[in-house]
N, C-alpha and C positions, 0 to 999 in steps of 0.2 A: 292212174296213180304214178307218182314219181319214184325216184330211187329211195331205198331205205336210208333213214337217217340214224337209226340205232341198230347196231349189229352185236347181239349178245355174244360174249366170249372172246371178242376181238379186243383184248386189252391193249390198246395202242396209245393211251394217253395217261399221264400222271398229273393230277391236280390235287392240291391240299393233302399231299401224301397218300392219295388213294389211286389205285390202278383202275382205270375206267375203260369200258368198252367204247368203241367208235360211236360218236354221236351224243355221248353224255358229257356233263360237266359237273364240277363240284365247287362249293364255296363254304368256308367255315363261317357259321353265323353265331355260334355260341361255344364257349369254353368253360368247363366246370370251374367254379370258384371265381369267375370273372363276371362283371356286370355286362349285360348285353347291349351292344350299340344299336340304337333305334334310328329309323329313317328320319326322324325329326332333328337328329343331331344330338339328342340327349342319350342317356344310358338308363337302363332299368334300375329300379329302386333296390332290387334284390339281385345277388349274383346267381348265375345259372347253377342249377343243382349238381351235386356230385354223383358219380356212379350212375349215369343215365342207363336205363334198361328198357323194358317193354314200352312200345310207343304206338301211336295211331294219329291219323289226321282227320279233322272234322271240318266240313265246309260250313262257312257262315252264309246261310241262305239269304239273309237280309242285306248284308253289307258287301257281299261278293268276295270276301277274303276267306281265310281259313286259319285253323288252329292246329298246331302240332303239340300233342300231349305226351309226356313220357314219365315213367316211374323214376324215382331216385332210390337206389339200393343202399344208401348210406344207413349207418346205425348198427347197433349190436344189441345184446340182451339187456343192456342198461342205458343205451343212448338212443333216444328217439329223434334222430336227425334226418330221417328219410321223408318221403312223401311223393307228390306228383307236381311237376312243373308244366307250364303252358307257354308256348311261344305263339304270339298273335301276328298274322300277316294280313296286309290289305290286298285288294284285287290286283295290284301291280307286283305282288310277291315281295313287298318290302316289310321288314320286321317293324311292327308298330308297338309291341309290348311284350313283356315277360313277367310272370309272377308264379309263385307257388300256389297251387289251388288245393293242395292237401298237405298238411304239415303234421309234425310230431308223431310220425309212425317210424317203423324201422324195416330196412331191407325189403322195400317194395320191389319185388322181382316179377311176379306174375301179374297178369291182368289182361285187359283187352277191351276193344270197342264192342259195344252191344248193337243189336239190330235197331235199338231205339235211339241211337246216336248219343249214348252215354259211355262213360269210362268206368270200368271196374278195376280196382287195384287191390293187390293181395300182398300181405307181409309174408316173407319167407322165414319160417322158424323151424328149429329142430328140437328133438327131445321129447 
């Protein structure tokens, strides 16, 4: 084996306003309220969701890519503007798509990936 390329806790680098450990790198791929730049040179039809929260990654077994899914904690007791968004990547880790896969909910805070490779999302309510 060769030398370690990732050293946890050794925050020696700053990229995209993040302090990173040795061996890591960061790149901004989506900003809330802005359309997502796609590898095709186009932009997504929908802007990236606001207040991103709980998230998971799913492997695309057929195409070799992967999908990043995250909750949107937008909304309140009368505004149903939250949901779940999905960023799609190809096998070269290029962004090839973005869309909201769950809409018209509010404050989607909790959730998670299941053993069956599905996503559960939960609205956060009080009272």
